[in-house]
C-alpha positions as CSV (number, residue, x, y, z in Angstrom):
1,M,7.2,21.8,-38.1
2,D,7.6,20.9,-41.7
3,E,8.8,17.5,-42.6
4,I,12.5,17.2,-43.1
5,K,13.5,15.9,-46.5
6,K,16.6,13.8,-47.0
7,P,19.1,15.7,-49.2
8,A,20.5,14.2,-52.3
9,E,23.0,11.4,-51.6
10,Y,26.7,12.0,-52.2
11,S,29.8,10.4,-50.7
12,A,33.2,11.5,-49.5
13,P,36.4,9.8,-50.6
14,N,37.1,8.5,-47.2
15,G,33.4,7.5,-46.5
16,I,33.2,9.5,-43.2
17,K,29.9,11.6,-42.9
18,I,29.7,14.5,-40.4
19,L,26.6,16.3,-39.6
20,V,27.3,19.9,-38.8
21,A,24.5,21.5,-36.8
22,E,25.3,25.2,-37.2
23,D,22.9,28.1,-37.8
24,E,25.5,30.7,-38.7
25,D,26.5,30.6,-42.4
26,S,30.0,32.0,-41.8
27,N,30.7,29.4,-39.1
28,F,29.4,26.6,-41.3
29,R,31.5,27.8,-44.3
30,Y,34.6,27.8,-42.2
31,V,34.1,24.3,-40.9
32,E,33.1,23.1,-44.3
33,K,36.3,24.5,-45.8
34,L,38.4,22.7,-43.2
35,L,36.7,19.4,-43.2
36,S,36.0,19.2,-47.0
37,K,39.8,19.7,-47.6
38,A,40.4,16.7,-45.2
39,G,38.0,14.6,-47.4
40,Y,35.0,14.4,-45.0
41,E,31.4,14.4,-46.3
42,L,29.3,17.1,-44.6
43,L,25.6,17.5,-44.0
44,R,24.3,20.7,-42.5
45,A,21.4,21.2,-40.1
46,N,20.4,24.8,-39.6
47,N,18.9,24.2,-36.1
48,G,18.5,21.6,-33.4
49,Y,15.3,20.3,-34.8
50,E,16.9,19.6,-38.2
51,A,19.9,18.0,-36.4
52,V,17.6,15.5,-34.7
53,E,15.7,14.7,-37.9
54,Y,18.8,14.2,-39.9
55,A,20.2,11.9,-37.3
56,R,17.0,9.9,-37.6
57,I,17.0,9.9,-41.4
58,Y,20.7,9.0,-42.0
59,D,22.1,5.7,-40.8
60,D,25.6,6.5,-41.9
61,I,26.4,9.6,-39.9
62,D,29.8,9.0,-38.2
63,L,30.0,12.2,-36.0
64,I,28.0,15.3,-35.2
65,L,29.4,18.8,-34.6
66,M,26.7,20.4,-32.5
67,D,26.4,24.1,-32.0
68,I,24.9,24.7,-28.6
69,K,23.1,28.0,-29.3
70,M,20.7,27.4,-32.1
71,P,17.1,28.4,-33.0
72,V,14.1,26.1,-32.7
73,K,15.9,23.6,-30.4
74,N,19.2,24.2,-28.7
75,G,22.2,21.9,-29.0
76,V,21.8,20.4,-25.5
77,E,18.2,19.4,-26.2
78,A,19.1,18.1,-29.6
79,T,22.0,16.0,-28.2
80,R,19.8,14.5,-25.5
81,E,17.2,13.4,-28.1
82,I,19.8,12.0,-30.5
83,K,21.5,10.0,-27.8
84,L,18.2,8.3,-27.0
85,F,18.0,6.6,-30.4
86,K,21.6,6.7,-31.6
87,P,23.8,6.6,-28.5
88,H,26.9,5.4,-30.5
89,I,27.3,8.6,-32.6
90,P,29.9,10.9,-31.1
91,I,28.6,14.4,-30.6
92,I,31.1,17.3,-30.2
93,A,29.6,20.5,-28.7
94,T,30.7,23.8,-30.1
95,T,29.9,27.2,-28.7
96,A,31.3,30.7,-28.5
97,F,29.4,31.5,-25.3
98,A,31.0,29.0,-22.9
99,I,31.3,29.8,-19.2
100,P,33.2,27.8,-16.6
101,G,31.3,24.6,-15.9
102,D,29.7,24.4,-19.4
103,R,31.9,21.6,-20.6
104,E,30.5,19.4,-17.8
105,V,26.9,20.4,-18.7
106,F,27.6,19.4,-22.3
107,L,29.1,16.1,-21.3
108,K,26.3,15.3,-19.0
109,A,23.8,16.0,-21.8
110,G,25.5,13.3,-23.9
111,C,28.1,15.2,-25.8
112,D,31.3,13.2,-26.1
113,D,33.6,16.2,-26.2
114,Y,33.7,20.0,-26.6
115,I,35.5,22.5,-28.8
116,P,35.2,26.3,-28.1
117,K,34.6,28.9,-30.8
118,P,36.4,30.4,-32.6
119,I,37.4,27.0,-33.8
120,K,41.0,26.6,-34.6
121,A,41.8,24.5,-37.7
122,A,44.2,22.1,-36.0
123,A,42.0,21.6,-33.0
124,L,39.0,20.8,-35.2
125,I,40.9,18.2,-37.2
126,E,42.4,16.7,-34.1
127,I,39.1,16.3,-32.3
128,V,37.4,14.8,-35.5
129,N,40.2,12.4,-36.0
130,K,39.9,11.4,-32.3
131,F,36.4,10.0,-32.9
132,V,36.6,8.8,-36.5
133,S,39.2,7.0,-38.5
134,K,39.8,7.6,-42.2
135,S,39.3,4.6,-44.4
């Protein structure tokens, strides 16, 4: 794997930084539109490996939205790794391919909650606000 470089710094008005681990551009753009309007700062990881590396690099990530089905390393594996070194960061699983019992699998892996795709705007804002408070 290539070394992951820390992207240029920027900050959100409310100071809340969310890592969005999502390999699909259209899904990321949708989440970005919703959360940017709400004033959150976003970082994007294109796969589970990048998600783990960004979680290592950044000390100020407040929440992670973790797509479960991603290349290189899936979201369950990435969550397990992140929780080993940053157990305090809330991780919200997202997936379009959920079957009964998946929520329990995601929670057992270390995810703090789950939101199904397609993600509804109100549900996304509600779940993010549940885990982070605006400054």
